[in-house]
BAMIFI-542472 format. One record per residue (C-alpha): x, y, z. Coordinates in Angstrom, 2 decimals, decimal comma. Last residue first. Layout:
# BAMIFI-542472
<atom x="X" y="Y" z="Z"/>
...
END
This chain:
# BAMIFI-542472
<atom x="23,22" y="15,57" z="10,22"/>
<atom x="24,34" y="15,27" z="13,64"/>
<atom x="26,67" y="18,16" z="14,94"/>
<atom x="29,16" y="17,61" z="17,78"/>
<atom x="32,12" y="19,36" z="16,08"/>
<atom x="29,73" y="22,32" z="15,16"/>
<atom x="28,98" y="22,65" z="19,05"/>
<atom x="32,37" y="22,51" z="19,88"/>
<atom x="33,37" y="25,37" z="17,33"/>
<atom x="30,34" y="27,70" z="18,74"/>
<atom x="31,53" y="26,88" z="22,35"/>
<atom x="35,28" y="28,08" z="21,24"/>
<atom x="33,77" y="31,29" z="19,53"/>
<atom x="31,45" y="31,96" z="22,72"/>
<atom x="34,58" y="31,27" z="25,14"/>
<atom x="36,32" y="34,12" z="23,41"/>
<atom x="33,74" y="36,59" z="25,39"/>
<atom x="32,39" y="39,00" z="22,79"/>
<atom x="28,78" y="38,45" z="23,85"/>
<atom x="28,35" y="35,71" z="26,39"/>
<atom x="24,50" y="35,60" z="26,65"/>
<atom x="23,92" y="36,43" z="22,54"/>
<atom x="26,94" y="34,05" z="21,82"/>
<atom x="24,99" y="31,10" z="23,71"/>
<atom x="21,79" y="31,85" z="22,14"/>
<atom x="23,39" y="32,00" z="18,67"/>
<atom x="25,22" y="28,80" z="19,12"/>
<atom x="22,00" y="27,04" z="20,31"/>
<atom x="20,60" y="28,05" z="17,12"/>
<atom x="23,61" y="26,69" z="15,26"/>
<atom x="23,28" y="23,57" z="17,21"/>
<atom x="19,76" y="23,08" z="15,87"/>
<atom x="21,00" y="23,69" z="12,32"/>
<atom x="22,69" y="20,46" z="12,32"/>
<atom x="25,17" y="20,15" z="9,50"/>
<atom x="25,20" y="22,34" z="6,25"/>
<atom x="27,84" y="21,44" z="3,64"/>
<atom x="30,37" y="24,24" z="2,98"/>
<atom x="30,98" y="25,71" z="-0,56"/>
<atom x="33,68" y="28,33" z="-1,31"/>
<atom x="31,93" y="29,85" z="-4,20"/>
<atom x="32,70" y="30,39" z="-8,12"/>
<atom x="32,89" y="27,08" z="-9,76"/>
<atom x="31,49" y="25,10" z="-6,82"/>
<atom x="28,04" y="26,74" z="-7,53"/>
<atom x="27,50" y="24,50" z="-10,61"/>
<atom x="28,98" y="21,50" z="-9,67"/>
<atom x="27,52" y="21,56" z="-6,17"/>
<atom x="24,21" y="22,32" z="-7,64"/>
<atom x="24,10" y="19,48" z="-10,09"/>
<atom x="25,48" y="16,84" z="-7,92"/>
<atom x="22,76" y="17,94" z="-5,15"/>
<atom x="19,99" y="17,61" z="-7,73"/>
<atom x="21,03" y="14,01" z="-8,48"/>
<atom x="20,86" y="13,35" z="-4,67"/>
<atom x="23,56" y="12,13" z="-2,50"/>
<atom x="22,21" y="14,04" z="0,83"/>
<atom x="23,37" y="17,38" z="1,66"/>
<atom x="21,64" y="19,50" z="-0,99"/>
<atom x="18,15" y="17,71" z="-1,04"/>
<atom x="18,19" y="17,42" z="2,55"/>
<atom x="18,43" y="20,69" z="3,37"/>
<atom x="21,60" y="23,11" z="3,53"/>
<atom x="24,23" y="24,59" z="1,23"/>
<atom x="26,39" y="27,00" z="3,04"/>
<atom x="28,11" y="29,51" z="0,76"/>
<atom x="31,38" y="30,48" z="2,55"/>
<atom x="32,58" y="34,14" z="3,01"/>
<atom x="32,32" y="36,81" z="0,60"/>
<atom x="36,21" y="37,52" z="0,71"/>
<atom x="36,26" y="39,27" z="-2,56"/>
<atom x="38,24" y="36,49" z="-4,21"/>
<atom x="35,48" y="33,94" z="-3,41"/>
<atom x="32,51" y="36,12" z="-4,59"/>
<atom x="34,64" y="37,33" z="-7,41"/>
<atom x="35,22" y="33,88" z="-8,75"/>
<atom x="34,24" y="34,64" z="-12,48"/>
<atom x="32,03" y="31,67" z="-13,05"/>
<atom x="28,76" y="32,92" z="-11,82"/>
<atom x="28,94" y="36,35" z="-13,45"/>
<atom x="26,36" y="38,46" z="-11,94"/>
<atom x="26,99" y="37,42" z="-8,11"/>
<atom x="25,16" y="39,54" z="-5,66"/>
<atom x="25,35" y="36,56" z="-3,27"/>
<atom x="21,57" y="36,76" z="-2,48"/>
<atom x="20,89" y="36,63" z="-6,33"/>
<atom x="23,69" y="34,14" z="-7,32"/>
<atom x="22,14" y="31,52" z="-4,89"/>
<atom x="18,46" y="32,31" z="-6,24"/>
<atom x="19,87" y="31,51" z="-9,57"/>
<atom x="21,35" y="28,30" z="-8,66"/>
<atom x="18,30" y="26,99" z="-6,95"/>
<atom x="16,33" y="27,73" z="-10,33"/>
<atom x="18,84" y="26,03" z="-12,34"/>
<atom x="18,85" y="23,08" z="-10,09"/>
<atom x="15,06" y="22,66" z="-10,18"/>
<atom x="15,12" y="22,85" z="-14,02"/>
<atom x="17,87" y="20,08" z="-14,18"/>
<atom x="15,61" y="17,97" z="-11,81"/>
<atom x="12,40" y="18,39" z="-13,79"/>
<atom x="14,37" y="17,68" z="-17,06"/>
<atom x="16,13" y="14,77" z="-15,74"/>
<atom x="12,82" y="13,39" z="-14,70"/>
<atom x="11,54" y="13,57" z="-18,28"/>
<atom x="14,55" y="12,19" z="-19,71"/>
<atom x="14,69" y="9,27" z="-17,57"/>
<atom x="18,49" y="8,38" z="-16,99"/>
<atom x="18,24" y="6,21" z="-13,89"/>
<atom x="19,66" y="9,31" z="-12,04"/>
<atom x="16,59" y="11,17" z="-13,08"/>
<atom x="14,24" y="8,24" z="-12,08"/>
<atom x="15,68" y="8,47" z="-8,63"/>
<atom x="15,21" y="12,13" z="-8,29"/>
<atom x="11,91" y="12,06" z="-9,49"/>
<atom x="10,88" y="9,46" z="-6,90"/>
<atom x="12,79" y="10,93" z="-4,17"/>
<atom x="10,98" y="14,40" z="-4,68"/>
<atom x="7,49" y="12,62" z="-4,20"/>
<atom x="7,62" y="12,75" z="-0,30"/>
<atom x="7,92" y="16,46" z="-0,71"/>
<atom x="4,13" y="16,70" z="-1,80"/>
<atom x="3,36" y="15,88" z="1,70"/>
<atom x="4,56" y="19,11" z="2,70"/>
<atom x="1,47" y="20,57" z="1,04"/>
<atom x="-0,81" y="19,50" z="4,27"/>
<atom x="-1,33" y="16,04" z="5,54"/>
<atom x="-5,13" y="15,52" z="5,18"/>
<atom x="-5,80" y="18,17" z="2,34"/>
<atom x="-2,49" y="17,29" z="0,66"/>
<atom x="-3,12" y="13,57" z="0,87"/>
<atom x="-6,49" y="13,83" z="-0,67"/>
<atom x="-5,42" y="16,10" z="-3,56"/>
<atom x="-2,92" y="13,46" z="-4,61"/>
<atom x="-5,32" y="10,43" z="-4,00"/>
<atom x="-8,01" y="12,21" z="-6,26"/>
<atom x="-5,72" y="13,21" z="-9,02"/>
<atom x="-3,98" y="9,91" z="-9,04"/>
<atom x="-7,12" y="7,97" z="-9,31"/>
<atom x="-8,46" y="10,21" z="-11,90"/>
<atom x="-5,12" y="10,10" z="-13,87"/>
<atom x="-5,30" y="5,96" z="-13,63"/>
<atom x="-8,88" y="5,84" z="-14,63"/>
<atom x="-8,15" y="7,88" z="-17,85"/>
<atom x="-4,91" y="5,91" z="-18,52"/>
<atom x="-6,04" y="2,35" z="-17,70"/>
<atom x="-4,71" y="0,57" z="-20,86"/>
<atom x="-1,23" y="-0,75" z="-19,61"/>
<atom x="-1,95" y="-0,92" z="-15,57"/>
<atom x="-0,15" y="1,35" z="-12,95"/>
<atom x="-1,37" y="0,47" z="-9,61"/>
<atom x="0,79" y="-2,82" z="-8,96"/>
<atom x="2,29" y="-1,39" z="-5,89"/>
<atom x="0,50" y="1,49" z="-4,10"/>
<atom x="-1,66" y="4,33" z="-4,89"/>
<atom x="0,58" y="7,14" z="-4,23"/>
<atom x="4,18" y="5,90" z="-4,46"/>
<atom x="3,36" y="3,20" z="-6,92"/>
<atom x="1,38" y="5,70" z="-8,98"/>
<atom x="4,21" y="8,16" z="-9,01"/>
<atom x="6,70" y="5,46" z="-10,01"/>
<atom x="4,67" y="3,90" z="-12,83"/>
<atom x="3,84" y="7,43" z="-14,46"/>
<atom x="7,40" y="8,53" z="-13,53"/>
<atom x="9,08" y="6,15" z="-15,74"/>
<atom x="8,40" y="8,55" z="-18,52"/>
<atom x="6,55" y="9,01" z="-21,91"/>
<atom x="6,53" y="12,70" z="-23,13"/>
<atom x="3,95" y="15,03" z="-22,21"/>
<atom x="0,59" y="16,28" z="-23,36"/>
<atom x="-0,52" y="12,66" z="-24,04"/>
<atom x="-2,94" y="12,32" z="-21,17"/>
<atom x="-0,97" y="9,82" z="-19,24"/>
<atom x="2,45" y="11,69" z="-19,93"/>
<atom x="1,03" y="14,89" z="-18,57"/>
<atom x="-0,17" y="13,09" z="-15,51"/>
<atom x="3,05" y="11,63" z="-14,82"/>
<atom x="4,69" y="15,18" z="-15,51"/>
<atom x="2,31" y="16,59" z="-13,18"/>
<atom x="3,04" y="14,33" z="-10,21"/>
<atom x="6,96" y="15,10" z="-10,55"/>
<atom x="6,41" y="18,74" z="-10,91"/>
<atom x="4,38" y="19,00" z="-7,65"/>
<atom x="6,87" y="16,68" z="-5,96"/>
<atom x="9,89" y="18,79" z="-7,13"/>
<atom x="8,32" y="21,95" z="-5,83"/>
<atom x="7,60" y="20,45" z="-2,47"/>
<atom x="11,07" y="19,01" z="-2,39"/>
<atom x="12,47" y="22,53" z="-3,09"/>
<atom x="13,63" y="23,84" z="-6,44"/>
<atom x="11,59" y="26,87" z="-6,48"/>
<atom x="10,11" y="27,60" z="-2,98"/>
<atom x="7,76" y="29,95" z="-4,71"/>
<atom x="4,06" y="31,10" z="-4,79"/>
<atom x="2,14" y="27,94" z="-3,38"/>
<atom x="4,92" y="26,15" z="-1,86"/>
<atom x="5,83" y="28,98" z="0,63"/>
<atom x="7,82" y="32,34" z="-0,31"/>
<atom x="11,36" y="31,29" z="0,57"/>
<atom x="12,48" y="33,15" z="-2,25"/>
<atom x="15,21" y="35,47" z="-1,99"/>
<atom x="17,04" y="37,02" z="1,15"/>
<atom x="19,21" y="39,83" z="2,01"/>
<atom x="20,62" y="41,32" z="5,18"/>
<atom x="20,45" y="37,96" z="7,39"/>
<atom x="22,12" y="38,53" z="10,71"/>
<atom x="25,36" y="36,67" z="11,61"/>
<atom x="27,78" y="39,78" z="11,32"/>
<atom x="26,64" y="39,67" z="7,63"/>
<atom x="24,46" y="36,78" z="6,00"/>
<atom x="23,16" y="36,79" z="2,46"/>
<atom x="20,05" y="34,23" z="2,15"/>
<atom x="18,58" y="31,74" z="-0,19"/>
<atom x="15,38" y="29,94" z="0,36"/>
<atom x="13,81" y="26,44" z="-0,70"/>
<atom x="11,00" y="24,56" z="1,08"/>
<atom x="10,51" y="20,71" z="1,98"/>
<atom x="14,49" y="20,91" z="1,72"/>
<atom x="16,38" y="23,09" z="-0,48"/>
<atom x="18,56" y="25,79" z="1,61"/>
<atom x="20,93" y="28,24" z="0,07"/>
<atom x="23,31" y="29,97" z="2,52"/>
<atom x="25,42" y="32,94" z="2,27"/>
<atom x="28,45" y="34,32" z="4,14"/>
<atom x="29,71" y="36,58" z="6,93"/>
<atom x="30,35" y="35,87" z="10,69"/>
<atom x="32,30" y="32,63" z="10,25"/>
<atom x="31,72" y="30,23" z="13,04"/>
<atom x="30,58" y="27,77" z="10,34"/>
<atom x="27,83" y="25,19" z="9,49"/>
<atom x="25,15" y="25,54" z="12,41"/>
<atom x="25,63" y="29,13" z="11,97"/>
<atom x="24,23" y="29,10" z="8,37"/>
<atom x="21,41" y="26,64" z="8,96"/>
<atom x="20,71" y="28,84" z="12,25"/>
<atom x="20,17" y="31,77" z="9,75"/>
<atom x="18,24" y="30,08" z="7,14"/>
<atom x="15,60" y="29,18" z="9,90"/>
<atom x="14,87" y="32,70" z="10,59"/>
<atom x="15,13" y="33,97" z="14,01"/>
<atom x="12,85" y="33,50" z="17,10"/>
<atom x="14,37" y="34,49" z="20,42"/>
<atom x="13,01" y="32,41" z="23,39"/>
<atom x="10,95" y="33,90" z="26,01"/>
<atom x="11,33" y="33,98" z="29,68"/>
<atom x="10,92" y="30,84" z="31,93"/>
<atom x="10,64" y="27,24" z="30,70"/>
<atom x="7,94" y="24,85" z="31,78"/>
<atom x="7,64" y="23,02" z="28,42"/>
<atom x="4,17" y="24,43" z="27,93"/>
<atom x="5,88" y="28,01" z="28,32"/>
<atom x="8,49" y="27,38" z="25,27"/>
<atom x="5,83" y="25,78" z="23,36"/>
<atom x="3,56" y="28,83" z="23,57"/>
<atom x="6,57" y="30,84" z="22,79"/>
<atom x="7,30" y="29,35" z="19,93"/>
<atom x="3,86" y="28,96" z="18,55"/>
<atom x="3,50" y="32,76" z="19,03"/>
<atom x="6,82" y="33,45" z="17,22"/>
<atom x="6,26" y="31,54" z="14,12"/>
<atom x="3,97" y="33,99" z="12,16"/>
<atom x="6,29" y="36,67" z="12,21"/>
<atom x="9,33" y="34,45" z="11,60"/>
<atom x="8,14" y="32,64" z="8,45"/>
<atom x="10,32" y="29,73" z="8,67"/>
<atom x="11,99" y="28,91" z="12,03"/>
<atom x="15,01" y="28,92" z="13,91"/>
<atom x="14,32" y="28,87" z="17,54"/>
<atom x="16,64" y="30,54" z="19,91"/>
<atom x="17,04" y="29,88" z="23,71"/>
<atom x="17,97" y="31,25" z="27,03"/>
<atom x="19,32" y="30,58" z="30,47"/>
<atom x="18,23" y="27,13" z="31,04"/>
<atom x="19,00" y="25,82" z="34,36"/>
<atom x="15,41" y="26,14" z="35,78"/>
<atom x="14,47" y="23,75" z="33,29"/>
<atom x="16,43" y="20,87" z="35,08"/>
<atom x="17,59" y="18,57" z="32,33"/>
<atom x="16,98" y="14,67" z="32,62"/>
<atom x="14,74" y="14,82" z="29,60"/>
<atom x="14,92" y="18,37" z="28,30"/>
<atom x="15,68" y="17,54" z="24,68"/>
<atom x="12,59" y="15,29" z="24,25"/>
<atom x="10,38" y="18,01" z="25,92"/>
<atom x="11,73" y="20,74" z="23,69"/>
<atom x="11,16" y="18,35" z="20,51"/>
<atom x="7,53" y="17,52" z="21,69"/>
<atom x="6,82" y="21,43" z="22,51"/>
<atom x="8,04" y="22,48" z="19,00"/>
<atom x="6,01" y="19,42" z="17,51"/>
<atom x="2,80" y="20,71" z="19,33"/>
<atom x="3,34" y="24,21" z="18,44"/>
<atom x="3,60" y="23,63" z="14,84"/>
<atom x="-0,01" y="22,48" z="14,62"/>
<atom x="-1,36" y="22,34" z="11,10"/>
<atom x="1,82" y="21,97" z="9,37"/>
<atom x="2,69" y="23,80" z="5,98"/>
<atom x="2,60" y="27,72" z="6,62"/>
<atom x="3,30" y="27,24" z="10,21"/>
<atom x="6,69" y="25,43" z="9,47"/>
<atom x="7,26" y="23,13" z="12,43"/>
<atom x="7,46" y="19,59" z="11,12"/>
<atom x="7,55" y="16,44" z="13,30"/>
<atom x="9,55" y="15,79" z="16,28"/>
<atom x="13,19" y="15,43" z="17,55"/>
<atom x="15,08" y="16,03" z="20,77"/>
<atom x="18,60" y="16,25" z="22,05"/>
<atom x="20,23" y="16,66" z="25,41"/>
<atom x="23,34" y="17,71" z="27,23"/>
<atom x="25,43" y="19,07" z="24,42"/>
<atom x="28,85" y="20,42" z="25,51"/>
<atom x="29,43" y="23,86" z="23,94"/>
<atom x="31,08" y="25,37" z="26,80"/>
<atom x="28,33" y="27,19" z="27,99"/>
<atom x="26,07" y="23,92" z="28,38"/>
<atom x="23,95" y="22,70" z="25,41"/>
<atom x="20,27" y="21,86" z="25,07"/>
<atom x="19,47" y="20,43" z="21,39"/>
<atom x="16,15" y="20,43" z="19,32"/>
<atom x="15,38" y="19,36" z="16,07"/>
<atom x="12,06" y="19,61" z="14,21"/>
<atom x="11,03" y="17,66" z="11,20"/>
<atom x="9,03" y="17,91" z="7,92"/>
<atom x="8,76" y="21,41" z="6,84"/>
<atom x="11,59" y="22,79" z="9,27"/>
<atom x="12,02" y="23,80" z="12,84"/>
<atom x="15,52" y="24,21" z="14,20"/>
<atom x="15,50" y="24,53" z="17,86"/>
<atom x="18,72" y="25,70" z="20,14"/>
<atom x="18,55" y="25,80" z="23,85"/>
<atom x="21,20" y="27,08" z="26,27"/>
<atom x="22,22" y="25,74" z="29,57"/>
END
C-alpha cells in the first residue's frame, strides 16, 4: 500500500492506494501549511489516521507528502507519520508537484496554483525545475485567496474613509466579519474601527489563512458588477497570469510557442481556479490563448502516484496505476 498526502493552507487530504492504483482509504483534516497553520502535524496525523481506518499500517510500503515550504515541512510530516504508527519515513515534495501529477500522467509541463496561497512551477521529469511566487501571505502569493481577502478588506476600509470609490464591499465585508446588519449609513468611523479590530483579531486567532475566507466576498461582488471588486479580481488574474508566463518562459503569451514546442500541459490548481469563480474565468480565458490547460483534480492521488512510481520504477504497471488513480480523483 502507498500513501499520498496533499497539505494545503486550509485543508489536508490523504489517500491510501494499492499498487494497481485502487484507493483503499481517504482522510481529510484542517490545513498543514507551516507558514499559516499553528500545528500542521496534528492535521497531517488526523488525515493519515482517517485514511488508514481499516488498513494495516504494516502494509504501507511508502508515502509522499506534498507540502508548501518543503524544508520546514519535513519535521511535522515525519512526526505525523510516526504518530500514525507507520514505519520508515515519508518523502516530502512540493505541493505544486503533487498538484501536477494528480492531474496528468505526462512527465513535463507546468502548474499554476491559486488557493489559500499562490505559486507557479515548471515541471520536468516529474521534478520542479523552476518556480515563481509561493512566498507566503506577507511577501507574495499574489492573486491567492489570502491576497484577495486582504485587498477586499482594504477596499472596504478605503471606501469608508474616502480614499476609495463607493463599493458593495463595505456592506459585504461587514456582514462577513461582524455579522448581518452591521453596516449602517452614518457610522463610517465606528464601522471602520470595528472592522479593523475584528480582522486583526481573527488573523491573530486563526492565522493569516483566515483572510482567504473573504475571497468569495470580493469574487461574488465582481460577478455582480461592482467596479471596485472587479478591479481587485482583475488585478489578481493579471498577477497569476504573469506567474504562469514566468515559469513557462513564455515571452509572448498569444504566440502559442509553449504548446507548439511540446511544453506539456499547464495544470490549473487550487479552488480559485477550479471552481466557477470570476477569477477562474479571467485566468482560463487568458492562459488558454497559448497553453493546453488541464484542471487539477485531487493532489493527494498525485502524491500517491509519486510514491507508487518511486517503488515500481520503470515498470509499466506504474503508469497504469497512475492513470487509475487520476480516474478515481475527487475534487
